[in-house]
CHARMM internal coordinates of N, CA and C (Angstrom, degrees):
IC EDIT
DIST 1 N 1 CA 1.3310
DIST 1 CA 1 C 1.4302
ANGL 1 N 1 CA 1 C 106.58
DIST 1 C 2 N 1.3012
ANGL 1 CA 1 C 2 N 123.85
DIHE 1 N 1 CA 1 C 2 N 149.35
DIST 2 N 2 CA 1.4864
ANGL 1 C 2 N 2 CA 128.27
DIHE 1 CA 1 C 2 N 2 CA 179.25
DIST 2 CA 2 C 1.5504
ANGL 2 N 2 CA 2 C 105.06
DIHE 1 C 2 N 2 CA 2 C -136.09
DIST 2 C 3 N 1.2986
ANGL 2 CA 2 C 3 N 111.72
DIHE 2 N 2 CA 2 C 3 N 136.03
DIST 3 N 3 CA 1.4269
ANGL 2 C 3 N 3 CA 123.94
DIHE 2 CA 2 C 3 N 3 CA 173.79
DIST 3 CA 3 C 1.5708
ANGL 3 N 3 CA 3 C 103.47
DIHE 2 C 3 N 3 CA 3 C -107.50
DIST 3 C 4 N 1.4216
ANGL 3 CA 3 C 4 N 124.41
DIHE 3 N 3 CA 3 C 4 N 115.44
DIST 4 N 4 CA 1.4335
ANGL 3 C 4 N 4 CA 122.13
DIHE 3 CA 3 C 4 N 4 CA 175.72
DIST 4 CA 4 C 1.5049
ANGL 4 N 4 CA 4 C 106.69
DIHE 3 C 4 N 4 CA 4 C -129.93
DIST 4 C 5 N 1.3050
ANGL 4 CA 4 C 5 N 109.22
DIHE 4 N 4 CA 4 C 5 N 150.80
DIST 5 N 5 CA 1.4948
ANGL 4 C 5 N 5 CA 119.15
DIHE 4 CA 4 C 5 N 5 CA -174.03
DIST 5 CA 5 C 1.5210
ANGL 5 N 5 CA 5 C 106.79
DIHE 4 C 5 N 5 CA 5 C -139.68
DIST 5 C 6 N 1.2447
ANGL 5 CA 5 C 6 N 112.59
DIHE 5 N 5 CA 5 C 6 N 157.85
DIST 6 N 6 CA 1.4727
ANGL 5 C 6 N 6 CA 122.66
DIHE 5 CA 5 C 6 N 6 CA 178.33
DIST 6 CA 6 C 1.4940
ANGL 6 N 6 CA 6 C 109.68
DIHE 5 C 6 N 6 CA 6 C -112.80
DIST 6 C 7 N 1.3240
ANGL 6 CA 6 C 7 N 114.39
DIHE 6 N 6 CA 6 C 7 N 9.03
DIST 7 N 7 CA 1.4943
ANGL 6 C 7 N 7 CA 119.28
DIHE 6 CA 6 C 7 N 7 CA -173.00
DIST 7 CA 7 C 1.4114
ANGL 7 N 7 CA 7 C 111.51
DIHE 6 C 7 N 7 CA 7 C -131.41
DIST 7 C 8 N 1.4716
ANGL 7 CA 7 C 8 N 115.14
DIHE 7 N 7 CA 7 C 8 N 47.39
DIST 8 N 8 CA 1.5286
ANGL 7 C 8 N 8 CA 113.26
DIHE 7 CA 7 C 8 N 8 CA 176.73
DIST 8 CA 8 C 1.5235
ANGL 8 N 8 CA 8 C 106.87
DIHE 7 C 8 N 8 CA 8 C 100.83
DIST 8 C 9 N 1.3596
ANGL 8 CA 8 C 9 N 113.36
DIHE 8 N 8 CA 8 C 9 N -173.89
DIST 9 N 9 CA 1.4472
ANGL 8 C 9 N 9 CA 120.28
DIHE 8 CA 8 C 9 N 9 CA -179.84
DIST 9 CA 9 C 1.4791
ANGL 9 N 9 CA 9 C 112.94
DIHE 8 C 9 N 9 CA 9 C -69.42
DIST 9 C 10 N 1.2668
ANGL 9 CA 9 C 10 N 123.68
DIHE 9 N 9 CA 9 C 10 N 124.51
DIST 10 N 10 CA 1.4576
ANGL 9 C 10 N 10 CA 126.06
DIHE 9 CA 9 C 10 N 10 CA 170.77
DIST 10 CA 10 C 1.5814
ANGL 10 N 10 CA 10 C 110.23
DIHE 9 C 10 N 10 CA 10 C -55.61
DIST 10 C 11 N 1.2974
ANGL 10 CA 10 C 11 N 107.76
DIHE 10 N 10 CA 10 C 11 N 131.09
DIST 11 N 11 CA 1.5239
ANGL 10 C 11 N 11 CA 113.04
DIHE 10 CA 10 C 11 N 11 CA 177.20
DIST 11 CA 11 C 1.5455
ANGL 11 N 11 CA 11 C 111.16
DIHE 10 C 11 N 11 CA 11 C 97.24
DIST 11 C 12 N 1.1872
ANGL 11 CA 11 C 12 N 120.25
DIHE 11 N 11 CA 11 C 12 N -3.01
DIST 12 N 12 CA 1.4544
ANGL 11 C 12 N 12 CA 121.26
DIHE 11 CA 11 C 12 N 12 CA 169.95
DIST 12 CA 12 C 1.4759
ANGL 12 N 12 CA 12 C 112.80
DIHE 11 C 12 N 12 CA 12 C -107.80
DIST 12 C 13 N 1.2976
ANGL 12 CA 12 C 13 N 114.65
DIHE 12 N 12 CA 12 C 13 N 115.87
DIST 13 N 13 CA 1.5388
ANGL 12 C 13 N 13 CA 123.22
DIHE 12 CA 12 C 13 N 13 CA -179.36
DIST 13 CA 13 C 1.4688
ANGL 13 N 13 CA 13 C 107.90
DIHE 12 C 13 N 13 CA 13 C 69.34
DIST 13 C 14 N 1.3125
ANGL 13 CA 13 C 14 N 122.52
DIHE 13 N 13 CA 13 C 14 N 27.65
DIST 14 N 14 CA 1.4263
ANGL 13 C 14 N 14 CA 120.70
DIHE 13 CA 13 C 14 N 14 CA 179.08
DIST 14 CA 14 C 1.6797
ANGL 14 N 14 CA 14 C 105.63
DIHE 13 C 14 N 14 CA 14 C -150.98
DIST 14 C 15 N 1.2580
ANGL 14 CA 14 C 15 N 120.78
DIHE 14 N 14 CA 14 C 15 N 161.39
DIST 15 N 15 CA 1.4310
ANGL 14 C 15 N 15 CA 123.07
DIHE 14 CA 14 C 15 N 15 CA -171.26
DIST 15 CA 15 C 1.6546
ANGL 15 N 15 CA 15 C 115.85
DIHE 14 C 15 N 15 CA 15 C -77.66
DIST 15 C 16 N 1.3827
ANGL 15 CA 15 C 16 N 108.90
DIHE 15 N 15 CA 15 C 16 N 12.22
DIST 16 N 16 CA 1.5187
ANGL 15 C 16 N 16 CA 113.45
DIHE 15 CA 15 C 16 N 16 CA -179.86
DIST 16 CA 16 C 1.6544
ANGL 16 N 16 CA 16 C 108.42
DIHE 15 C 16 N 16 CA 16 C -66.21
DIST 16 C 17 N 1.1731
ANGL 16 CA 16 C 17 N 120.66
DIHE 16 N 16 CA 16 C 17 N -15.94
DIST 17 N 17 CA 1.4987
ANGL 16 C 17 N 17 CA 120.50
DIHE 16 CA 16 C 17 N 17 CA -176.54
DIST 17 CA 17 C 1.6049
ANGL 17 N 17 CA 17 C 105.42
DIHE 16 C 17 N 17 CA 17 C -69.69
DIST 17 C 18 N 1.4205
ANGL 17 CA 17 C 18 N 115.63
DIHE 17 N 17 CA 17 C 18 N -17.89
DIST 18 N 18 CA 1.4822
ANGL 17 C 18 N 18 CA 116.76
DIHE 17 CA 17 C 18 N 18 CA 176.76
DIST 18 CA 18 C 1.5399
ANGL 18 N 18 CA 18 C 106.64
DIHE 17 C 18 N 18 CA 18 C -72.67
DIST 18 C 19 N 1.1455
ANGL 18 CA 18 C 19 N 122.61
DIHE 18 N 18 CA 18 C 19 N -33.15
DIST 19 N 19 CA 1.5588
ANGL 18 C 19 N 19 CA 129.15
DIHE 18 CA 18 C 19 N 19 CA -177.93
DIST 19 CA 19 C 1.5567
ANGL 19 N 19 CA 19 C 102.30
DIHE 18 C 19 N 19 CA 19 C -69.59
DIST 19 C 20 N 1.3446
ANGL 19 CA 19 C 20 N 115.91
DIHE 19 N 19 CA 19 C 20 N -56.31
DIST 20 N 20 CA 1.3831
ANGL 19 C 20 N 20 CA 123.16
DIHE 19 CA 19 C 20 N 20 CA -174.16
DIST 20 CA 20 C 1.5619
ANGL 20 N 20 CA 20 C 110.71
DIHE 19 C 20 N 20 CA 20 C -55.65
DIST 20 C 21 N 1.3462
ANGL 20 CA 20 C 21 N 113.78
DIHE 20 N 20 CA 20 C 21 N -47.11
DIST 21 N 21 CA 1.4784
ANGL 20 C 21 N 21 CA 123.40
DIHE 20 CA 20 C 21 N 21 CA -176.60
DIST 21 CA 21 C 1.5709
ANGL 21 N 21 CA 21 C 102.21
DIHE 20 C 21 N 21 CA 21 C -61.60
DIST 21 C 22 N 1.2552
ANGL 21 CA 21 C 22 N 120.64
DIHE 21 N 21 CA 21 C 22 N -51.87
DIST 22 N 22 CA 1.5897
ANGL 21 C 22 N 22 CA 118.55
DIHE 21 CA 21 C 22 N 22 CA -178.22
DIST 22 CA 22 C 1.4330
ANGL 22 N 22 CA 22 C 109.15
DIHE 21 C 22 N 22 CA 22 C -61.90
DIST 22 C 23 N 1.2878
ANGL 22 CA 22 C 23 N 126.03
DIHE 22 N 22 CA 22 C 23 N -31.14
DIST 23 N 23 CA 1.4551
ANGL 22 C 23 N 23 CA 127.25
DIHE 22 CA 22 C 23 N 23 CA 174.12
DIST 23 CA 23 C 1.4591
ANGL 23 N 23 CA 23 C 112.21
DIHE 22 C 23 N 23 CA 23 C -62.73
DIST 23 C 24 N 1.3677
ANGL 23 CA 23 C 24 N 113.71
DIHE 23 N 23 CA 23 C 24 N -48.46
DIST 24 N 24 CA 1.4695
ANGL 23 C 24 N 24 CA 121.20
DIHE 23 CA 23 C 24 N 24 CA 178.65
DIST 24 CA 24 C 1.4540
ANGL 24 N 24 CA 24 C 114.17
DIHE 23 C 24 N 24 CA 24 C -61.04
DIST 24 C 25 N 1.2725
ANGL 24 CA 24 C 25 N 119.24
DIHE 24 N 24 CA 24 C 25 N -44.20
DIST 25 N 25 CA 1.3731
ANGL 24 C 25 N 25 CA 123.14
DIHE 24 CA 24 C 25 N 25 CA 178.14
DIST 25 CA 25 C 1.5425
ANGL 25 N 25 CA 25 C 111.31
DIHE 24 C 25 N 25 CA 25 C -67.46
DIST 25 C 26 N 1.3653
ANGL 25 CA 25 C 26 N 120.95
DIHE 25 N 25 CA 25 C 26 N -29.45
DIST 26 N 26 CA 1.4748
ANGL 25 C 26 N 26 CA 121.86
DIHE 25 CA 25 C 26 N 26 CA 177.25
DIST 26 CA 26 C 1.5190
ANGL 26 N 26 CA 26 C 115.13
DIHE 25 C 26 N 26 CA 26 C -83.96
DIST 26 C 27 N 1.3389
ANGL 26 CA 26 C 27 N 110.15
DIHE 26 N 26 CA 26 C 27 N -0.25
DIST 27 N 27 CA 1.6166
ANGL 26 C 27 N 27 CA 114.96
DIHE 26 CA 26 C 27 N 27 CA -172.14
DIST 27 CA 27 C 1.4827
ANGL 27 N 27 CA 27 C 111.76
DIHE 26 C 27 N 27 CA 27 C 76.27
DIST 27 C 28 N 1.2694
ANGL 27 CA 27 C 28 N 128.74
DIHE 27 N 27 CA 27 C 28 N 15.23
DIST 28 N 28 CA 1.4225
ANGL 27 C 28 N 28 CA 124.80
DIHE 27 CA 27 C 28 N 28 CA 176.35
DIST 28 CA 28 C 1.5345
ANGL 28 N 28 CA 28 C 108.94
DIHE 27 C 28 N 28 CA 28 C -90.39
DIST 28 C 29 N 1.4719
ANGL 28 CA 28 C 29 N 112.92
DIHE 28 N 28 CA 28 C 29 N 128.15
DIST 29 N 29 CA 1.3333
ANGL 28 C 29 N 29 CA 126.31
DIHE 28 CA 28 C 29 N 29 CA -175.25
DIST 29 CA 29 C 1.6177
ANGL 29 N 29 CA 29 C 111.86
DIHE 28 C 29 N 29 CA 29 C -58.81
DIST 29 C 30 N 1.2545
ANGL 29 CA 29 C 30 N 115.35
DIHE 29 N 29 CA 29 C 30 N 124.77
DIST 30 N 30 CA 1.4858
ANGL 29 C 30 N 30 CA 117.66
DIHE 29 CA 29 C 30 N 30 CA 173.38
DIST 30 CA 30 C 1.6408
ANGL 30 N 30 CA 30 C 109.05
DIHE 29 C 30 N 30 CA 30 C -113.71
DIST 30 C 31 N 1.2577
ANGL 30 CA 30 C 31 N 114.48
DIHE 30 N 30 CA 30 C 31 N 131.62
DIST 31 N 31 CA 1.4578
ANGL 30 C 31 N 31 CA 125.51
DIHE 30 CA 30 C 31 N 31 CA 179.92
DIST 31 CA 31 C 1.5938
ANGL 31 N 31 CA 31 C 107.07
DIHE 30 C 31 N 31 CA 31 C -120.58
DIST 31 C 32 N 1.4024
ANGL 31 CA 31 C 32 N 111.72
DIHE 31 N 31 CA 31 C 32 N 142.57
DIST 32 N 32 CA 1.3977
ANGL 31 C 32 N 32 CA 119.72
DIHE 31 CA 31 C 32 N 32 CA 173.45
DIST 32 CA 32 C 1.5881
ANGL 32 N 32 CA 32 C 110.20
DIHE 31 C 32 N 32 CA 32 C -124.60
DIST 32 C 33 N 1.1546
ANGL 32 CA 32 C 33 N 125.23
DIHE 32 N 32 CA 32 C 33 N 139.82
DIST 33 N 33 CA 1.3976
ANGL 32 C 33 N 33 CA 127.15
DIHE 32 CA 32 C 33 N 33 CA 172.44
DIST 33 CA 33 C 1.5383
ANGL 33 N 33 CA 33 C 104.65
DIHE 32 C 33 N 33 CA 33 C -74.98
DIST 33 C 34 N 1.4608
ANGL 33 CA 33 C 34 N 115.86
DIHE 33 N 33 CA 33 C 34 N 132.39
DIST 34 N 34 CA 1.3657
ANGL 33 C 34 N 34 CA 117.37
DIHE 33 CA 33 C 34 N 34 CA 178.37
DIST 34 CA 34 C 1.4623
ANGL 34 N 34 CA 34 C 113.96
DIHE 33 C 34 N 34 CA 34 C -77.23
DIST 34 C 35 N 1.3713
ANGL 34 CA 34 C 35 N 114.97
DIHE 34 N 34 CA 34 C 35 N 148.18
DIST 35 N 35 CA 1.4174
ANGL 34 C 35 N 35 CA 119.79
DIHE 34 CA 34 C 35 N 35 CA 179.34
DIST 35 CA 35 C 1.5155
ANGL 35 N 35 CA 35 C 111.58
DIHE 34 C 35 N 35 CA 35 C -117.37
DIST 35 C 36 N 1.3134
ANGL 35 CA 35 C 36 N 120.58
DIHE 35 N 35 CA 35 C 36 N -139.10
DIST 36 N 36 CA 1.4169
ANGL 35 C 36 N 36 CA 119.56
DIHE 35 CA 35 C 36 N 36 CA 175.35
DIST 36 CA 36 C 1.4542
ANGL 36 N 36 CA 36 C 120.30
DIHE 35 C 36 N 36 CA 36 C -65.42
DIST 36 C 37 N 1.3370
ANGL 36 CA 36 C 37 N 119.23
DIHE 36 N 36 CA 36 C 37 N -19.03
DIST 37 N 37 CA 1.5078
ANGL 36 C 37 N 37 CA 124.17
DIHE 36 CA 36 C 37 N 37 CA -173.45
DIST 37 CA 37 C 1.5452
ANGL 37 N 37 CA 37 C 103.67
DIHE 36 C 37 N 37 CA 37 C -133.61
DIST 37 C 38 N 1.2827
ANGL 37 CA 37 C 38 N 113.14
DIHE 37 N 37 CA 37 C 38 N 148.65
DIST 38 N 38 CA 1.5527
ANGL 37 C 38 N 38 CA 123.25
DIHE 37 CA 37 C 38 N 38 CA 173.45
DIST 38 CA 38 C 1.5060
ANGL 38 N 38 CA 38 C 111.40
DIHE 37 C 38 N 38 CA 38 C -78.65
DIST 38 C 39 N 1.2790
ANGL 38 CA 38 C 39 N 119.83
DIHE 38 N 38 CA 38 C 39 N -31.42
DIST 39 N 39 CA 1.4412
ANGL 38 C 39 N 39 CA 117.16
DIHE 38 CA 38 C 39 N 39 CA -172.92
DIST 39 CA 39 C 1.5913
ANGL 39 N 39 CA 39 C 112.24
DIHE 38 C 39 N 39 CA 39 C -73.48
DIST 39 C 40 N 1.2283
ANGL 39 CA 39 C 40 N 117.66
DIHE 39 N 39 CA 39 C 40 N -21.18
DIST 40 N 40 CA 1.4872
ANGL 39 C 40 N 40 CA 116.90
DIHE 39 CA 39 C 40 N 40 CA -178.72
DIST 40 CA 40 C 1.4405
ANGL 40 N 40 CA 40 C 113.66
DIHE 39 C 40 N 40 CA 40 C -70.71
DIST 40 C 41 N 1.4150
ANGL 40 CA 40 C 41 N 120.88
DIHE 40 N 40 CA 40 C 41 N -46.80
DIST 41 N 41 CA 1.4222
ANGL 40 C 41 N 41 CA 120.33
DIHE 40 CA 40 C 41 N 41 CA 173.69
DIST 41 CA 41 C 1.5296
ANGL 41 N 41 CA 41 C 111.58
DIHE 40 C 41 N 41 CA 41 C -61.59
DIST 41 C 42 N 1.2970
ANGL 41 CA 41 C 42 N 116.73
DIHE 41 N 41 CA 41 C 42 N -43.53
DIST 42 N 42 CA 1.4397
ANGL 41 C 42 N 42 CA 120.57
DIHE 41 CA 41 C 42 N 42 CA 176.97
DIST 42 CA 42 C 1.5673
ANGL 42 N 42 CA 42 C 117.61
DIHE 41 C 42 N 42 CA 42 C -55.85
DIST 42 C 43 N 1.3581
ANGL 42 CA 42 C 43 N 110.05
DIHE 42 N 42 CA 42 C 43 N -35.80
DIST 43 N 43 CA 1.4384
ANGL 42 C 43 N 43 CA 119.16
DIHE 42 CA 42 C 43 N 43 CA 178.50
DIST 43 CA 43 C 1.5359
ANGL 43 N 43 CA 43 C 111.63
DIHE 42 C 43 N 43 CA 43 C -72.92
DIST 43 C 44 N 1.3702
ANGL 43 CA 43 C 44 N 112.00
DIHE 43 N 43 CA 43 C 44 N -44.70
DIST 44 N 44 CA 1.5086
ANGL 43 C 44 N 44 CA 118.02
DIHE 43 CA 43 C 44 N 44 CA 176.60
DIST 44 CA 44 C 1.5116
ANGL 44 N 44 CA 44 C 111.74
DIHE 43 C 44 N 44 CA 44 C -62.17
DIST 44 C 45 N 1.4053
ANGL 44 CA 44 C 45 N 118.40
DIHE 44 N 44 CA 44 C 45 N -43.02
DIST 45 N 45 CA 1.4315
ANGL 44 C 45 N 45 CA 119.46
DIHE 44 CA 44 C 45 N 45 CA -178.39
DIST 45 CA 45 C 1.4606
ANGL 45 N 45 CA 45 C 115.60
DIHE 44 C 45 N 45 CA 45 C -69.58
DIST 45 C 46 N 1.4130
ANGL 45 CA 45 C 46 N 115.27
DIHE 45 N 45 CA 45 C 46 N -21.74
DIST 46 N 46 CA 1.4877
ANGL 45 C 46 N 46 CA 115.87
DIHE 45 CA 45 C 46 N 46 CA -173.54
DIST 46 CA 46 C 1.4335
ANGL 46 N 46 CA 46 C 113.79
DIHE 45 C 46 N 46 CA 46 C -70.68
DIST 46 C 47 N 1.3490
ANGL 46 CA 46 C 47 N 120.05
DIHE 46 N 46 CA 46 C 47 N -20.74
DIST 47 N 47 CA 1.5011
ANGL 46 C 47 N 47 CA 119.31
DIHE 46 CA 46 C 47 N 47 CA -174.71
DIST 47 CA 47 C 1.4447
ANGL 47 N 47 CA 47 C 113.28
DIHE 46 C 47 N 47 CA 47 C 84.84
DIST 47 C 48 N 1.2908
ANGL 47 CA 47 C 48 N 122.02
DIHE 47 N 47 CA 47 C 48 N -0.35
DIST 48 N 48 CA 1.4894
ANGL 47 C 48 N 48 CA 126.00
DIHE 47 CA 47 C 48 N 48 CA 177.85
DIST 48 CA 48 C 1.5806
ANGL 48 N 48 CA 48 C 105.02
DIHE 47 C 48 N 48 CA 48 C -79.61
DIST 48 C 49 N 1.3758
ANGL 48 CA 48 C 49 N 108.83
DIHE 48 N 48 CA 48 C 49 N 144.14
DIST 49 N 49 CA 1.4249
ANGL 48 C 49 N 49 CA 118.50
DIHE 48 CA 48 C 49 N 49 CA 175.02
DIST 49 CA 49 C 1.5367
ANGL 49 N 49 CA 49 C 112.32
DIHE 48 C 49 N 49 CA 49 C -47.85
DIST 49 C 50 N 1.2948
ANGL 49 CA 49 C 50 N 119.63
DIHE 49 N 49 CA 49 C 50 N 129.15
DIST 50 N 50 CA 1.4563
ANGL 49 C 50 N 50 CA 124.33
DIHE 49 CA 49 C 50 N 50 CA -173.83
DIST 50 CA 50 C 1.5059
ANGL 50 N 50 CA 50 C 112.89
DIHE 49 C 50 N 50 CA 50 C -114.42
DIST 50 C 51 N 1.3125
ANGL 50 CA 50 C 51 N 117.47
DIHE 50 N 50 CA 50 C 51 N 1.87
DIST 51 N 51 CA 1.4230
ANGL 50 C 51 N 51 CA 116.38
DIHE 50 CA 50 C 51 N 51 CA 178.37
DIST 51 CA 51 C 1.5328
ANGL 51 N 51 CA 51 C 111.91
DIHE 50 C 51 N 51 CA 51 C -78.00
DIST 51 C 52 N 1.3290
ANGL 51 CA 51 C 52 N 123.73
DIHE 51 N 51 CA 51 C 52 N -6.38
DIST 52 N 52 CA 1.3104
ANGL 51 C 52 N 52 CA 127.84
DIHE 51 CA 51 C 52 N 52 CA 170.28
DIST 52 CA 52 C 1.6307
ANGL 52 N 52 CA 52 C 112.66
DIHE 51 C 52 N 52 CA 52 C -149.91
DIST 52 C 53 N 1.2573
ANGL 52 CA 52 C 53 N 118.52
DIHE 52 N 52 CA 52 C 53 N 118.79
DIST 53 N 53 CA 1.3689
ANGL 52 C 53 N 53 CA 120.23
DIHE 52 CA 52 C 53 N 53 CA -179.20
DIST 53 CA 53 C 1.5594
ANGL 53 N 53 CA 53 C 104.49
DIHE 52 C 53 N 53 CA 53 C -154.64
DIST 53 C 54 N 1.4920
ANGL 53 CA 53 C 54 N 112.47
DIHE 53 N 53 CA 53 C 54 N 161.62
DIST 54 N 54 CA 1.3930
ANGL 53 C 54 N 54 CA 115.27
DIHE 53 CA 53 C 54 N 54 CA 177.56
DIST 54 CA 54 C 1.5001
ANGL 54 N 54 CA 54 C 107.94
DIHE 53 C 54 N 54 CA 54 C -132.21
DIST 54 C 55 N 1.3551
ANGL 54 CA 54 C 55 N 115.74
DIHE 54 N 54 CA 54 C 55 N 133.43
DIST 55 N 55 CA 1.3845
ANGL 54 C 55 N 55 CA 121.14
DIHE 54 CA 54 C 55 N 55 CA 177.18
DIST 55 CA 55 C 1.4290
ANGL 55 N 55 CA 55 C 110.86
DIHE 54 C 55 N 55 CA 55 C -111.44
DIST 55 C 56 N 1.1927
ANGL 55 CA 55 C 56 N 122.13
DIHE 55 N 55 CA 55 C 56 N 106.56
DIST 56 N 56 CA 1.5645
ANGL 55 C 56 N 56 CA 126.89
DIHE 55 CA 55 C 56 N 56 CA -171.95
DIST 56 CA 56 C 1.5127
ANGL 56 N 56 CA 56 C 112.70
DIHE 55 C 56 N 56 CA 56 C -82.47
DIST 56 C 57 N 1.2669
ANGL 56 CA 56 C 57 N 119.11
DIHE 56 N 56 CA 56 C 57 N -2.93
DIST 57 N 57 CA 1.4707
ANGL 56 C 57 N 57 CA 123.92
DIHE 56 CA 56 C 57 N 57 CA 179.81
DIST 57 CA 57 C 1.4770
ANGL 57 N 57 CA 57 C 113.03
DIHE 56 C 57 N 57 CA 57 C 98.19
DIST 57 C 58 N 1.2786
ANGL 57 CA 57 C 58 N 114.78
DIHE 57 N 57 CA 57 C 58 N -159.38
DIST 58 N 58 CA 1.4125
ANGL 57 C 58 N 58 CA 117.98
DIHE 57 CA 57 C 58 N 58 CA -174.83
DIST 58 CA 58 C 1.6151
ANGL 58 N 58 CA 58 C 110.52
DIHE 57 C 58 N 58 CA 58 C -108.49
DIST 58 C 59 N 1.1746
ANGL 58 CA 58 C 59 N 116.19
DIHE 58 N 58 CA 58 C 59 N 153.41
DIST 59 N 59 CA 1.5406
ANGL 58 C 59 N 59 CA 115.40
DIHE 58 CA 58 C 59 N 59 CA -179.28
DIST 59 CA 59 C 1.4207
ANGL 59 N 59 CA 59 C 113.40
DIHE 58 C 59 N 59 CA 59 C -73.26
DIST 59 C 60 N 1.3782
ANGL 59 CA 59 C 60 N 119.30
DIHE 59 N 59 CA 59 C 60 N 141.15
DIST 60 N 60 CA 1.4741
ANGL 59 C 60 N 60 CA 124.87
DIHE 59 CA 59 C 60 N 60 CA -174.02
DIST 60 CA 60 C 1.4994
ANGL 60 N 60 CA 60 C 108.93
DIHE 59 C 60 N 60 CA 60 C -59.74
DIST 60 C 61 N 1.1824
ANGL 60 CA 60 C 61 N 119.72
DIHE 60 N 60 CA 60 C 61 N 161.03
DIST 61 N 61 CA 1.4402
ANGL 60 C 61 N 61 CA 130.13
DIHE 60 CA 60 C 61 N 61 CA -177.32
DIST 61 CA 61 C 1.6532
ANGL 61 N 61 CA 61 C 105.68
DIHE 60 C 61 N 61 CA 61 C -95.32
DIST 61 C 62 N 1.1548
ANGL 61 CA 61 C 62 N 122.80
DIHE 61 N 61 CA 61 C 62 N -34.54
DIST 62 N 62 CA 1.5011
ANGL 61 C 62 N 62 CA 119.41
DIHE 61 CA 61 C 62 N 62 CA -176.98
DIST 62 CA 62 C 1.5455
ANGL 62 N 62 CA 62 C 108.71
DIHE 61 C 62 N 62 CA 62 C -83.16
DIST 62 C 63 N 1.3765
ANGL 62 CA 62 C 63 N 110.99
DIHE 62 N 62 CA 62 C 63 N 143.79
DIST 63 N 63 CA 1.4185
ANGL 62 C 63 N 63 CA 120.72
DIHE 62 CA 62 C 63 N 63 CA -176.86
DIST 63 CA 63 C 1.6984
ANGL 63 N 63 CA 63 C 110.51
DIHE 62 C 63 N 63 CA 63 C -61.55
DIST 63 C 64 N 1.2679
ANGL 63 CA 63 C 64 N 117.22
DIHE 63 N 63 CA 63 C 64 N -43.89
DIST 64 N 64 CA 1.3534
ANGL 63 C 64 N 64 CA 122.93
DIHE 63 CA 63 C 64 N 64 CA 179.62
DIST 64 CA 64 C 1.5726
ANGL 64 N 64 CA 64 C 111.42
DIHE 63 C 64 N 64 CA 64 C -56.77
DIST 64 C 65 N 1.2891
ANGL 64 CA 64 C 65 N 114.92
DIHE 64 N 64 CA 64 C 65 N -40.13
DIST 65 N 65 CA 1.5054
ANGL 64 C 65 N 65 CA 122.05
DIHE 64 CA 64 C 65 N 65 CA -176.96
DIST 65 CA 65 C 1.5600
ANGL 65 N 65 CA 65 C 106.99
DIHE 64 C 65 N 65 CA 65 C -73.94
DIST 65 C 66 N 1.2710
ANGL 65 CA 65 C 66 N 118.22
DIHE 65 N 65 CA 65 C 66 N -40.34
DIST 66 N 66 CA 1.3868
ANGL 65 C 66 N 66 CA 118.72
DIHE 65 CA 65 C 66 N 66 CA 176.35
DIST 66 CA 66 C 1.5569
ANGL 66 N 66 CA 66 C 111.93
DIHE 65 C 66 N 66 CA 66 C -61.85
DIST 66 C 67 N 1.4214
ANGL 66 CA 66 C 67 N 119.63
DIHE 66 N 66 CA 66 C 67 N -48.85
DIST 67 N 67 CA 1.3467
ANGL 66 C 67 N 67 CA 122.97
DIHE 66 CA 66 C 67 N 67 CA 174.54
DIST 67 CA 67 C 1.5473
ANGL 67 N 67 CA 67 C 111.16
DIHE 66 C 67 N 67 CA 67 C -50.24
DIST 67 C 68 N 1.3134
ANGL 67 CA 67 C 68 N 114.67
DIHE 67 N 67 CA 67 C 68 N -47.13
DIST 68 N 68 CA 1.5710
ANGL 67 C 68 N 68 CA 119.10
DIHE 67 CA 67 C 68 N 68 CA -177.89
DIST 68 CA 68 C 1.6017
ANGL 68 N 68 CA 68 C 103.59
DIHE 67 C 68 N 68 CA 68 C -54.79
DIST 68 C 69 N 1.2968
ANGL 68 CA 68 C 69 N 121.61
DIHE 68 N 68 CA 68 C 69 N -42.25
DIST 69 N 69 CA 1.4785
ANGL 68 C 69 N 69 CA 120.12
DIHE 68 CA 68 C 69 N 69 CA -172.14
DIST 69 CA 69 C 1.4523
ANGL 69 N 69 CA 69 C 109.23
DIHE 68 C 69 N 69 CA 69 C -66.31
DIST 69 C 70 N 1.4003
ANGL 69 CA 69 C 70 N 122.04
DIHE 69 N 69 CA 69 C 70 N -29.34
DIST 70 N 70 CA 1.4624
ANGL 69 C 70 N 70 CA 125.81
DIHE 69 CA 69 C 70 N 70 CA -178.05
DIST 70 CA 70 C 1.6048
ANGL 70 N 70 CA 70 C 115.28
DIHE 69 C 70 N 70 CA 70 C -67.18
DIST 70 C 71 N 1.4032
ANGL 70 CA 70 C 71 N 111.34
DIHE 70 N 70 CA 70 C 71 N -19.13
DIST 71 N 71 CA 1.4425
ANGL 70 C 71 N 71 CA 116.15
DIHE 70 CA 70 C 71 N 71 CA -170.89
DIST 71 CA 71 C 1.4384
ANGL 71 N 71 CA 71 C 110.83
DIHE 70 C 71 N 71 CA 71 C -99.84
END
COOR INIT
IC SEED 1 N 1 CA 1 C
IC BUILD
């Protein structure tokens, strides 16, 4: 089965996550074609609701900046 769209990644801001979640629950493999970022296919494949999510970015590389985030 394939889910194709002409309006961006299926499962982002549309109800396709319901289909993905059902597949995940039934043990059916779900694959996404990667795009510009890796987190979008991971989110879509997770079966989690995708109508609202927050990506805070990547952790900093410098130890001082990491310690700043902890506080």
